[in-house]
C-alpha positions in Angstrom: 8.2 71.2 138.9 11.1 70.7 136.6 14.5 70.4 138.2 16.7 73.4 137.7 19.4 72.7 134.9 22.7 73.9 136.3 25.9 72.5 135.3 27.6 72.3 138.7 30.8 69.7 137.6 33.3 70.5 135.6 36.0 68.0 134.5 38.9 67.6 132.1 38.2 64.5 129.7 40.4 63.0 126.6 38.1 62.4 123.7 39.3 60.8 119.8 38.8 63.5 117.1 36.2 61.0 115.8 34.5 61.2 119.1 34.7 65.1 119.7 33.1 65.3 115.7 30.4 62.9 116.8 29.4 65.2 120.1 29.6 68.3 118.2 27.2 67.1 115.9 25.5 65.7 118.0 24.9 68.8 120.4 24.4 70.8 117.3 21.4 68.4 116.1 19.7 68.6 119.0 20.4 72.5 119.7 22.4 71.8 122.6 26.4 73.4 123.7 28.5 69.9 123.9 28.1 70.0 128.0 24.7 69.9 127.9 24.2 66.6 125.0 26.7 65.1 127.1 24.9 66.0 130.4 21.6 64.6 128.5 23.4 60.9 127.1 24.5 60.3 130.9 21.4 61.3 132.6 19.3 58.9 129.6 22.0 56.3 129.5 19.8 53.2 129.8 17.2 54.6 126.9 19.7 55.5 124.3 21.6 52.6 124.2 21.1 49.5 122.9 22.9 46.8 125.6 24.2 44.5 122.9 25.5 46.9 120.2 26.6 48.5 123.7 28.6 45.2 124.4 29.8 44.3 121.0 31.3 47.9 120.4 33.0 48.2 123.3 35.1 44.7 123.0 35.8 46.3 119.5 37.0 49.6 120.8 38.8 47.8 123.9 40.7 45.2 121.4 41.7 48.7 119.3 42.5 50.9 122.2 46.5 49.9 122.1 47.0 50.1 118.5 45.2 53.8 118.7 47.5 55.0 121.4 50.2 54.9 119.1 
């Protein structure tokens, strides 16, 4: 029997404009709303990422983070 899909946690999240646009685009393509899309991505995180790319992209993001905050 499939688990019932309930959105039980709500939280404020700050996102960059680029990140939010990508989330909205992904959600629209998948036929989901933004909350459902985030739930899908995090519930399936290990199977939707590439470990090598994640490490590299995270390093780049962190290196640029302070400049992007200004």
